[in-house]
C-alpha positions in Angstrom: 163.4 265.2 294.4 162.8 268.2 292.2 159.5 268.4 290.3 159.4 269.3 286.7 158.7 272.9 287.7 161.7 272.8 290.0 164.0 271.4 287.3 162.9 274.1 284.9 163.4 276.8 287.5 167.0 275.6 288.3 167.8 275.4 284.6 166.6 279.0 283.9 168.5 280.2 287.0 171.7 278.6 285.7 171.2 280.1 282.2 170.5 283.5 283.8 173.7 283.2 285.9 175.8 282.3 282.9 174.4 285.2 280.9 175.0 287.6 283.8 178.6 286.4 284.0 179.2 286.7 280.3 177.4 290.0 279.8 178.8 291.5 283.0 175.3 292.0 284.6 175.6 291.3 288.3 171.8 291.5 288.8 171.3 288.4 286.6 174.0 286.6 288.5 172.4 287.4 291.8 169.0 286.3 290.5 170.5 283.0 289.5 172.0 282.5 292.9 168.7 283.2 294.6 166.8 280.7 292.3 169.3 277.9 293.2 169.1 278.7 296.9 165.2 278.6 296.8 165.2 275.2 295.0 167.7 273.8 297.5 165.6 275.1 300.4 162.5 273.4 298.9 164.4 270.1 298.8 165.5 270.5 302.4 162.0 271.4 303.5 160.4 268.4 301.8 163.1 266.0 303.1 162.8 267.2 306.7 159.0 267.0 306.8 157.9 264.5 309.3 155.2 262.0 308.7 154.3 258.5 307.5 151.1 258.3 305.4 149.2 255.2 304.3 146.5 255.4 301.6 143.8 252.8 301.0 141.1 252.6 298.4 137.8 250.7 298.3 134.8 250.7 296.0 131.3 251.2 297.5 129.6 249.0 296.6 132.2 246.6 295.1 129.5 245.1 292.8 126.9 247.3 291.1 124.4 247.1 288.3 125.2 249.1 285.1 123.8 252.6 285.4 123.7 252.6 289.2 125.9 254.9 291.3 129.2 253.7 292.8 131.9 255.6 294.7 135.6 255.2 295.2 136.6 256.1 298.8 140.2 257.0 299.6 141.3 256.9 303.2 144.5 258.8 304.1 145.9 258.1 307.5 148.9 259.8 309.2 150.8 257.3 311.4 153.9 259.3 312.4 155.0 258.8 316.0 157.1 261.9 316.2 154.4 264.6 315.7 152.1 266.0 313.2 152.7 266.0 309.5 154.2 269.4 308.7 152.9 269.7 305.2 149.6 269.0 303.3 149.4 265.7 301.3 148.6 265.6 297.6 147.3 262.5 296.0 148.5 262.2 292.4 147.3 259.6 289.9 149.8 256.8 289.6 149.9 256.1 285.9 152.2 253.1 286.4 149.2 251.1 287.9 146.7 252.2 285.2 144.5 255.1 286.3 140.8 254.4 286.0 138.4 256.3 283.8 136.9 259.6 285.1 139.0 259.7 288.3 140.6 263.0 289.4 144.2 263.4 288.5 145.1 265.2 291.7 143.5 265.5 295.2 144.6 267.9 297.9 144.3 266.6 301.4 144.2 268.9 304.4 147.1 268.9 306.9 146.9 265.8 309.2 147.6 265.6 312.9 149.3 262.5 314.3 146.9 259.5 314.0 144.4 261.6 312.0 142.5 260.4 309.0 141.0 262.1 305.9 138.6 260.8 303.3 138.2 261.6 299.7 135.5 260.2 297.4 134.6 260.4 293.7 132.1 258.7 291.5 133.0 255.8 289.3 132.0 255.3 285.7 129.3 252.6 285.7 127.5 253.1 282.5 129.1 250.0 280.8 129.5 246.5 282.2 132.9 245.3 283.2 135.5 245.7 285.9 136.5 249.3 286.8 139.9 249.7 288.5 140.5 253.1 290.2 142.2 254.5 293.2 145.9 254.0 292.2 147.4 257.2 293.8 150.8 258.4 295.0 150.7 260.3 298.3 153.3 263.1 298.1 154.2 266.2 300.0 155.5 269.3 298.2 156.8 272.7 299.1 154.5 275.7 298.7 156.1 276.6 295.4 155.8 273.1 294.0 159.6 272.9 293.3 160.3 269.6 295.2 158.3 266.6 296.3 158.7 263.4 298.3 156.6 260.3 297.8 155.2 258.9 301.0 153.2 255.8 299.8 151.3 254.3 296.9 147.8 252.9 297.1 146.6 249.9 295.3 143.7 250.3 292.9 140.3 249.2 294.0 138.0 247.2 291.7 134.3 247.7 291.2 132.5 245.1 289.0 129.7 246.6 286.9 127.2 244.0 286.1 125.3 244.0 282.8 121.9 245.6 282.7 119.0 243.2 283.4 115.6 243.8 281.8 112.8 242.2 283.8 111.1 239.4 281.7 107.8 237.8 282.5 109.1 234.4 281.5 112.3 232.6 280.6 111.1 232.0 277.0 109.1 234.3 274.7 105.3 234.1 274.9 104.9 232.2 271.6 107.7 229.6 271.9 105.1 226.9 272.4 103.6 227.5 269.0 107.0 227.5 267.3 107.7 224.1 268.9 104.3 222.7 267.9 105.0 223.1 264.2 108.1 220.9 264.1 108.2 217.3 262.8 107.5 216.1 266.3 105.4 218.0 268.8 107.1 219.4 271.9 105.5 216.6 274.0 106.6 214.0 271.5 110.1 215.3 271.5 110.2 215.1 275.3 108.9 211.5 275.3 111.3 210.5 272.5 114.3 212.0 274.3 113.6 210.8 277.8 112.3 207.9 279.8 111.4 210.2 282.7 108.5 212.0 281.1 105.4 210.7 279.4 101.8 211.7 278.6 99.2 211.5 281.3 97.2 208.3 281.2 93.9 207.6 283.0 94.6 206.5 286.5 98.0 208.2 286.9 98.7 209.9 290.2 98.3 213.6 289.7 101.1 214.2 292.1 103.4 212.9 289.4 102.4 215.7 287.0 105.4 217.8 285.8 103.8 221.2 285.9 106.5 223.3 284.3 106.6 221.0 281.3 102.8 220.7 281.2 102.4 224.5 281.0 104.9 224.7 278.2 103.9 221.9 275.9 100.1 222.1 276.4 99.6 218.5 277.5 99.6 216.8 280.9 103.0 215.3 281.4 103.9 213.0 284.2 107.2 211.8 285.6 107.7 208.1 285.0 109.7 206.3 287.7 111.2 208.1 290.6 109.0 210.7 292.4 111.8 213.3 292.6 113.6 215.1 289.9 117.3 214.9 289.4 118.7 217.9 291.4 121.3 218.4 288.7 118.8 218.5 285.8 119.3 221.5 283.5 116.0 223.2 282.6 117.3 226.3 280.7 120.7 226.7 278.9 121.8 230.1 277.5 124.4 229.9 274.7 126.1 233.3 274.2 128.1 234.0 271.1 130.6 236.6 272.2 131.7 237.4 268.6 135.2 238.3 267.5 137.2 241.4 266.6 134.6 242.3 263.9 131.8 242.4 266.4 130.8 246.0 267.5 131.2 246.6 271.2 127.6 247.9 271.6 126.1 244.8 269.9 128.1 242.5 272.2 127.1 244.5 275.2 123.4 244.1 274.2 123.8 240.4 273.6 125.3 240.1 277.1 122.4 242.0 278.5 119.9 239.7 276.8 121.7 236.6 278.3 121.7 238.2 281.7 118.0 239.0 281.5 117.1 235.5 280.5 119.2 234.0 283.3 117.7 236.4 285.8 114.2 235.3 284.7 114.9 231.6 285.4 116.8 232.2 288.6 113.7 232.5 290.7 112.1 229.4 289.1 115.3 227.4 289.8 114.8 227.6 293.5 111.9 225.1 293.3 113.2 221.4 293.6 111.3 220.3 290.5 112.1 223.3 288.3 115.6 222.4 287.2 118.8 224.4 287.1 120.1 226.9 284.6 123.4 227.0 282.7 125.5 229.5 280.8 127.9 228.5 278.1 129.8 231.0 275.8 132.0 230.8 272.8 134.8 232.1 275.1 134.9 228.7 276.8 132.9 229.8 279.9 130.7 227.1 281.2 129.0 227.6 284.6 127.4 224.2 284.8 124.1 223.8 286.6 123.2 226.7 288.9 120.2 227.5 291.1 118.9 230.6 292.7 119.9 234.3 292.8 123.0 233.6 295.0 124.5 231.7 292.1 123.1 234.2 289.6 125.3 236.9 290.9 128.5 234.9 290.2 127.2 234.2 286.7 126.5 237.9 286.1 130.0 238.7 287.4 131.4 236.3 284.8 129.2 237.9 282.1 130.5 241.4 283.1 134.0 240.4 282.0 133.0 238.7 278.7 135.0 240.0 275.7 135.0 239.2 272.0 137.7 236.9 270.6 140.7 239.0 269.6 141.0 237.3 266.2 138.4 236.1 263.6 136.9 232.8 264.7 134.3 231.5 262.2 134.0 228.1 263.9 133.4 229.4 267.4 129.7 228.7 267.4 129.9 225.2 266.2 132.7 224.5 268.8 130.4 225.8 271.5 127.5 223.6 270.4 129.8 220.6 270.7 130.4 221.5 274.3 126.7 221.6 275.1 126.6 217.8 275.4 123.4 215.8 275.5 120.3 217.9 276.4 118.0 217.0 279.3 114.5 215.7 278.6 112.7 219.1 278.8 115.6 221.5 278.4 115.1 224.9 276.8 118.0 226.4 274.8 118.3 230.2 274.3 120.9 231.2 271.8 122.0 234.9 271.9 124.6 236.6 269.7 125.5 239.5 267.4 126.4 237.2 264.5 126.9 239.9 262.0 127.5 238.5 258.5 128.2 235.0 259.8 124.9 233.5 261.2 124.8 230.0 262.7 125.0 227.1 260.3 121.4 226.0 259.4 122.2 222.4 259.8 123.4 223.0 263.3 120.2 224.9 264.2 118.1 222.0 262.8 119.9 219.5 265.0 119.4 221.8 268.0 115.7 222.1 267.3 115.4 218.4 267.4 117.4 217.9 270.5 115.7 220.5 272.8 112.1 220.9 273.8 112.3 224.6 272.8 114.9 226.7 271.1 115.0 230.5 271.0 117.4 232.3 268.7 118.0 236.0 269.6 119.7 238.0 266.8 121.2 241.3 268.1 121.8 243.7 265.3 122.6 247.4 264.8 119.3 248.1 262.9 116.2 246.3 261.6 116.2 244.6 258.3 115.4 246.9 255.3 112.6 244.7 254.3 111.0 245.2 257.7 110.8 248.9 257.1 108.1 248.3 254.6 104.6 247.7 256.2 103.8 244.6 254.1 107.2 243.0 254.6 107.1 243.8 258.3 103.7 242.1 258.7 104.9 239.0 256.9 108.2 238.9 258.9 106.4 239.4 262.2 103.9 236.6 261.5 106.7 234.2 260.6 108.9 235.4 263.4 106.2 234.5 265.9 106.5 230.8 265.1 105.7 230.0 261.5 105.1 226.3 260.7 107.1 226.6 257.5 110.8 225.8 257.3 113.1 228.7 256.8 115.8 228.4 254.1 118.5 230.3 256.0 120.7 232.5 253.8 123.9 234.3 254.6 122.4 237.3 256.5 120.8 237.6 259.9 117.9 239.5 258.5 116.7 236.4 256.6 116.9 234.5 259.9 114.5 237.0 261.4 111.9 236.9 258.7 110.5 233.4 259.4 111.2 231.0 262.2 112.3 227.5 261.5 109.9 224.8 262.7 110.7 223.9 266.3 112.6 227.2 266.8 111.6 230.7 267.5 113.7 233.5 266.0 113.6 236.9 267.8 115.3 239.8 265.8 116.5 242.4 268.3 117.7 245.6 266.8 119.6 248.0 269.1 117.2 250.2 271.0 114.3 247.7 270.9 112.9 246.6 274.2 113.7 243.0 275.1 110.6 242.7 277.2 108.5 243.8 274.2 110.2 241.3 271.9 109.7 238.6 274.5 106.0 239.1 274.8 105.0 239.0 271.1 101.3 239.4 270.7 100.7 238.4 267.1 97.9 236.8 265.2 97.6 233.0 265.2 96.7 230.2 267.6 98.4 230.0 270.9 99.1 226.8 272.8 98.5 228.1 276.3 96.7 231.4 276.7 95.7 231.4 280.4 98.0 228.9 282.1 96.0 228.9 285.4 92.6 228.4 283.8 94.0 225.8 281.3 95.6 223.8 284.1 92.4 223.8 286.0 90.5 222.5 283.0 93.1 219.9 282.4 92.8 218.7 286.0 89.1 218.4 285.7 89.4 216.4 282.5 92.0 214.1 284.1 89.6 213.4 287.0 
């Protein structure tokens, strides 16, 4: 078929021929004839060119962390049985299959002999999470003047999944979550005992092999398993509830919320390998529920799911409450981490109060574009930080997320996270006030000595 250039050339030739005929200028008529002959010759050349080409595409690696390099490799193979391909191959972006971002629109491949292969690579855009589809190309041959072309084959796009960035965290919950829980109506240990028959306080004479160490380190009291020696393998230790927002949620805030969720899940993945540590779970307002997962092998599948999380296309003010209903009944020592860019619609205070009573620890991470104006003032910032670390007072939650960040509700730790702030820094708050467990190793040693 003629290319756009070929069609324009033939059209101009016909116009020139008509003008030469009308004006009686034989040179124009001769020029028009030559143009038409050249275009026809180009069509014949392309049609008669031998060769059968196949094009395949693959991403290397197919799964990559955000910001890390990834390549798209195209393999062009000549499989003609009748001889060499008599013209070079051009790969042209196939827009019908949706070209990927930052991929070349045209790639020239050298002339291929029979059974020969050529490779072409280019870098993929991996700065943002999500699936990247690239490599949808048409393999065509053209004449030297670009007047005619023939399509040989079309490649399918290859997909590279860009995982959200993961920031290393020292622990699955912030440093001072124990103090936040200690100020609630019931202590963390009392809430565990009330909500479960599997855990109780250590009593003199109990077998120290029954000590539940992960809970002991978190609540500050020796806690023992009551009954069966082994933990339920399906027990959930940490649940991350991600609010994916709606059409009003800025994309950069949603991406940051996803990164926070991925970082917390990564922090608990190593711990979940131990038989007594419990599993982790991800639940989102987009109806994603991974159920109990353990280890880094399962973590990758969870991160792949997070890579494709998108905000609801329409306003959904009740999305958070609906997700809370799907949480179900919490396990006896389960930690709940709530992450979201809530904007002007923060979670219902009554819902948060119920969650604080149901879980051994609740952490609310508020992703926002900027810090609260009140926090820009030194005095206000000091008061907000002191309360945010785990104030014993009860926060009267207003209609703005900034008020949520000024003081943590008893039994719940609120972590304001403006864009640009380090999550690891926010996770290891070092503020004034008592701390439940300062040196876990030394404290456990002292607790054991006292128990003996």
